[in-house]
C-alpha positions as MATLAB code, in Angstrom:
seq = 'MDLLVLVAPLLMAQAPDLQVGRHVETVHQALISQGWQVSDEARRAEPLSARQRAIKAQVPSLLTCSGTGAGLCAYGYSRQGDNLRLVSQGDGELVRWQLGDDWYGAGVASR';
ca = [
      97.294   72.237  140.476;
      95.203   74.962  139.711;
      94.014   73.780  135.132;
      94.980   77.633  134.520;
      98.355   77.067  135.305;
      98.946   74.348  133.133;
      97.212   75.260  130.312;
      98.004   78.871  130.597;
     101.738   78.360  129.029;
      99.478   75.903  126.187;
      97.566   79.491  125.251;
      99.920   82.158  124.661;
     100.689   82.525  121.463;
     103.985   81.039  120.185;
     106.818   82.992  118.665;
     107.211   81.799  115.174;
     111.054   79.896  114.780;
     111.967   83.216  112.375;
     115.712   84.502  111.641;
     116.713   87.582  110.913;
     118.731   87.644  107.338;
     115.832   85.180  105.267;
     114.370   86.322  102.667;
     111.169   87.935  103.051;
     109.383   85.660  100.755;
     110.957   82.269  101.899;
     110.319   83.228  105.578;
     106.331   84.351  103.920;
     106.590   80.932  102.572;
     107.632   79.658  105.821;
     104.927   80.954  107.598;
     102.048   79.891  105.100;
     102.739   76.481  105.711;
     102.707   77.088  109.894;
      99.020   78.050  109.174;
      99.792   81.600  109.201;
      97.330   83.132  107.094;
      97.823   86.831  105.380;
      96.326   89.474  107.517;
      93.144   91.431  106.698;
      95.137   94.591  107.020;
      97.984   93.729  104.739;
      94.596   92.955  102.108;
      93.011   95.428  102.185;
      96.562   97.691  102.048;
      97.620   99.433   98.509;
     100.938   99.813   97.632;
     101.517  103.183   96.806;
     104.545  102.918   94.378;
     105.104  100.944   91.560;
     108.052   99.159   94.593;
     105.758   97.888   96.374;
     103.842   96.923   94.039;
     105.961   94.305   92.113;
     107.014   93.324   96.326;
     102.977   92.726   96.984;
     103.013   90.656   94.084;
     105.798   88.234   95.156;
     104.459   88.827   99.361;
     100.652   89.663   99.132;
     100.830   90.564  102.439;
     103.222   93.534  102.556;
     101.431   96.688  104.930;
     104.311   98.895  103.348;
     107.493  100.554  103.039;
     109.359  103.776  103.895;
     110.243  106.103  101.337;
     113.176  107.158  102.991;
     116.239  105.601  104.604;
     116.722  102.276  105.187;
     113.763  101.236  102.450;
     112.331   99.128  105.824;
     109.011   97.463  104.430;
     106.109   96.326  106.850;
     104.493   92.738  106.162;
     101.256   91.510  108.461;
      99.356   87.582  109.160;
      97.207   86.479  111.711;
      96.772   83.158  112.690;
      94.177   81.787  114.657;
      94.137   85.211  117.267;
      97.079   86.549  117.155;
      98.414   89.397  114.598;
     102.060   89.678  113.492;
     104.386   91.359  111.993;
     107.349   91.230  110.512;
     109.466   94.152  109.306;
     112.303   93.633  106.208;
     115.065   95.910  104.828;
     114.689   97.327  101.174;
     116.713   93.741   99.925;
     114.132   91.475  101.165;
     116.024   90.521  104.961;
     114.024   89.606  107.284;
     115.267   92.161  110.378;
     112.569   92.194  112.976;
     108.974   90.527  114.310;
     106.836   91.507  116.270;
     104.074   89.125  118.212;
     101.080   90.803  119.974;
     103.080   93.106  122.086;
     106.949   91.733  122.451;
     108.888   92.194  120.079;
     111.578   90.224  118.639;
     114.754   90.015  115.924;
     117.505   92.435  114.858;
     117.801   95.451  117.286;
     115.188   94.237  120.095;
     116.912   94.101  123.662;
     116.685   90.401  125.296;
     114.431   89.461  127.198;
];
């Protein structure tokens, strides 16, 4: 059997075990403890409003929040070349997340 066939699944990015509805601060702490880091993009992102500054003070991975509708916010992480994005509702509950090109969570079609 080809070694690549055996090793390839181990090399693919594994989606972290996240749950819709968990508060993003709790998710942030769990990700940091699993070796994820705030992405460079999130480190450079500057909050545009007082609300965003308050969120970023609690969760430094904040990228941005929408100004209308449900007030969704996006957060960025990286680990060993993998990029992870979280999306939360305005109240901070996790809605969905993206690892590479794959989306998981609420409102995402099952694979």
